[in-house]
C-alpha positions, -999 to +999 in steps of 0.1 A: -134-046-162-128-038-199-096-059-209-096-076-175-126-097-187-104-125-200-087-127-165-087-165-165-068-166-198-044-140-187-037-159-153-032-192-172-007-176-196+012-160-165+013-194-147+025-211-178+054-187-184+065-188-148+066-226-146+085-227-179+111-206-161+111-229-132+102-200-108+079-203-080+052-178-067+075-167-038+103-158-064+077-136-084+064-120-051+099-110-041+109-098-076+077-077-080+070-068-044+035-080-048+017-100-021+018-138-028-021-139-023-026-115-051-005-135-074-023-166-067-056-149-073-043-136-107-031-170-118-064-187-108-085-160-128-097-142-096-096-104-097-080-090-064-102-065-046-083-034-060-091-008-084-087-017-121-055+004-124-037-014-096-047-049-110-034-039-144-001-027-127+002-061-110-003-080-142+022-059-163+049-063-135+042-100-135+046-103-173+079-085-173+091-108-146+084-138-167+096-123-200+062-116-214+049-084-231+031-064-207+010-048-234+000-078-252-007-098-221-042-084-220-051-096-257-047-132-245-081-149-249-100-117-256-133-125-270-139-112-306-170-092-315-190-108-342-226-109-356-238-130-326-221-107-302-239-076-319-272-094-315-264-101-279-256-065-273-287-053-290-306-077-269-290-064-237-298-029-246-335-038-254-338-057-221-321-027-201-345-004-218-375-025-209-363-028-172-358+010-169-391+016-185-408-009-159-390+008-130-400+043-141-437+031-142-434+017-107-438+044-079-426+019-053-394+013-071-389+051-076-393+056-038-370+026-030-342+042-054-346+077-039-344+062-004-311+044-013-297+074-028-305+095+003-290+068+024-257+068+003-255+106+006-259+106+045-235+078+048-209+098+026-214+128+048-209+110+081-176+094+068-165+128+056-171+144+089-155+115+109-124+115+087-120+154+090-124+152+128-096+125+129-073+147+108-080+177+132-073+156+163-038+146+151-014+167+173+024+166+174+022+167+211+037+140+233+066+134+210+095+112+220+129+114+208+145+087+191+170+081+219+141+078+244+126+051+222+159+033+220+163+035+258+127+022+262+135-008+237+168-015+256+149-018+291+126-043+276+153-063+259+179-064+287+199-086+288+190-100+253+208-084+223+189-083+190+205-082+155+176-060+144+179-034+172+182+004+164+219+006+158+236+032+136+260+022+110+295+036+117+309+052+087+329+082+077+307+111+066+303+147+065+294+166+096+255+170+103+258+207+103+265+206+066+235+184+058+204+206+048+181+177+040+169+147+059+158+114+042+137+088+059+133+055+042+111+025+053+110-011+041+080-032+051+082-070+058+043-070+061+014-046+055+012-019+082-001+016+086+022+047+094+017+083+097+047+106+091+044+142+100+070+162+078+084+195+092+053+198+114+028+194+086+001+169+097-003+140+075-031+112+074-023+075+080-009+056+050-010+018+044+025+003+034+020-029+014+042-058+023+076-058+006+072-021-003+098+008+001+088+044+009+110+076+012+101+109+028+120+141+026+123+169+053+143+200+061+140+198+099+121+167+113+099+137+110+073+126+136+064+089+132+035+069+142+031+031+133+007+003+139+033-024+141+067-013+149+083-047+144+072-049+108+092-020+092+130-012+091+141+024+089+173+043+077+179+079+082+200+097+057+216+062+047+222+053+084+203+021+096+178+026+125+163-010+121+130-017+135+116+004+164+104-026+184+113-063+187+077-072+193+045-064+174+031-031+190+019+003+181+043+034+186+031+069+185+049+102+178+086+092+175+108+120+165+137+119+141+157+152+135+192+164+131+200+156+167+190+120+159+215+120+130+242+136+152+237+109+178+241+083+151+273+097+139+289+096+174+279+060+181 
């Protein structure tokens, strides 16, 4: 973990800075759009189960929010290398060399290592084949229009009226005919997977982290599938679509295009 080996000192420094500002973990989570659990883990000296690059980014964002230097924060409590450390390193190298020699001398250990490597290769091939088949089976068929999705939702909600329903914002704007680019934006209230096909180009599923914001650009259309339609609020070219369902459920192949934008303008 290189400079994250002093994660406990880093977490303590961040927690102390936050408390000195009188801010809560929830404040930091909203400001950085980082899940509250990950922030708690960092303060307690626990590395989140993410690649080092992401963990470093979390810590830097946290440091900026509590007025700390995002570069110097990694130097907090870093162990200095001295003579005793050098001896320990040499001892570790000697021990490692001894262990490697011992393994090489043992045919049984060699067979075990070869078997494990072979299993890893086979497992990697299986995962790759499954993933490729999954991508190839993605089809834009059975698409439903935005208006059909709204009608389906209204039938389920009648006579209840929800403030999060898919309603367009009425505002003066240019005609749809003059718009040559579509922008679809999403804001997630919790972690959820989505798949957005842009202009007919197939796309893999993608996880949207909690409190995150994503934006897609298209010339003609978007086809959207989502694991939890109640967890993400959408806008199309600045016009609010809201969530696509009042309850937690999966929705597949909803189409947004210029016709959708035109209907939003006349509402």
